[in-house]
C-alpha positions in Angstrom: 66.0 105.2 97.5 69.4 103.8 97.7 69.8 100.5 95.7 72.3 99.1 98.4 69.5 99.2 100.9 67.2 96.9 98.7 66.8 93.3 99.9 66.7 92.3 96.3 69.9 93.8 95.4 71.6 92.4 98.5 70.2 88.9 97.8 71.2 89.0 94.1 74.7 90.2 95.1 75.1 87.1 97.3 73.6 84.8 94.6 76.1 86.2 92.2 79.0 85.6 94.4 77.9 82.0 95.0 77.7 81.5 91.4 81.2 82.8 90.9 82.8 80.8 93.7 81.0 77.7 92.6 82.3 77.9 88.9 85.9 78.9 89.8 87.2 75.4 88.6 84.8 75.0 85.9 86.7 74.0 82.6 83.9 74.8 80.1 84.9 78.6 79.9 82.0 79.4 77.6 79.4 78.1 79.9 81.2 79.5 82.9 81.3 83.0 81.1 77.7 82.8 80.4 76.4 81.7 83.8 78.5 84.3 85.7 77.3 87.2 83.4 73.8 86.1 84.0 74.3 86.2 87.7 76.2 89.5 87.5 73.4 91.1 85.5 70.8 90.6 88.0 72.2 93.0 90.8 73.8 95.2 88.1 70.4 95.9 86.4 68.8 96.6 89.7 71.5 99.1 90.6 71.4 100.7 87.1 67.6 101.0 87.2 67.5 102.5 90.7 70.0 105.2 89.5 67.8 106.2 86.6 65.7 109.5 86.6 62.4 108.2 85.9 60.1 105.3 87.2 59.6 104.1 83.5 63.5 103.7 83.3 63.8 102.0 86.7 61.1 99.5 85.8 62.7 98.8 82.4 65.9 97.8 84.1 64.2 95.9 86.7 62.6 93.9 83.8 66.1 93.1 82.5 66.9 91.9 86.1 64.0 89.7 86.1 64.7 88.4 82.7 68.4 87.5 83.9 66.9 85.5 86.7 65.1 83.4 84.2 68.3 83.0 82.2 70.2 82.1 85.2 67.5 79.5 86.2 67.8 77.9 82.7 71.7 77.8 83.0 71.4 76.2 86.5 69.2 73.3 85.2 71.5 72.6 82.4 74.6 72.8 84.6 72.9 70.3 87.0 71.9 67.9 84.2 75.3 67.9 82.6 77.1 67.7 86.0 78.8 70.9 85.9 77.5 71.8 89.4 76.5 70.1 92.5 72.8 69.1 92.7 72.1 70.6 96.0 73.8 73.7 95.0 71.8 73.9 91.9 68.4 73.3 93.7 69.2 76.0 96.2 70.2 78.6 93.8 67.4 77.8 91.4 64.9 78.3 94.3 66.7 81.8 95.1 66.5 82.8 91.5 62.6 82.1 91.5 62.3 84.0 94.7 64.2 87.0 93.5 62.2 87.1 90.2 59.0 87.3 92.3 60.6 89.8 94.5 61.8 92.0 91.6 58.4 91.7 90.1 56.4 92.8 93.2 58.9 95.7 93.8 58.5 97.0 90.2 54.7 96.9 90.5 54.9 99.2 93.7 56.9 101.7 91.9 54.8 104.8 90.9 
């Protein structure tokens, strides 16, 4: 199975791009670096897992990807509360992270 064909990969790439674009002018470079790394980690770990040779390894990297969704949700909450990012953007991307996390979990369970 090609990772580029997976809906979870496509959606996580779009999410990562949105985070990068929304944080372009963010002056807190430490926070900007952390939130973009978390967002980038989601599709990257899906891709890496799908390129592995065993289901066990694939699931391992999918678990990293799911964990990055949680990390990103936390950072979105903080960004909203401190005023780094627009409230509407934060609410939409937070929901997308939750959905992706559920999708990753379901996909991982289906692998045999």
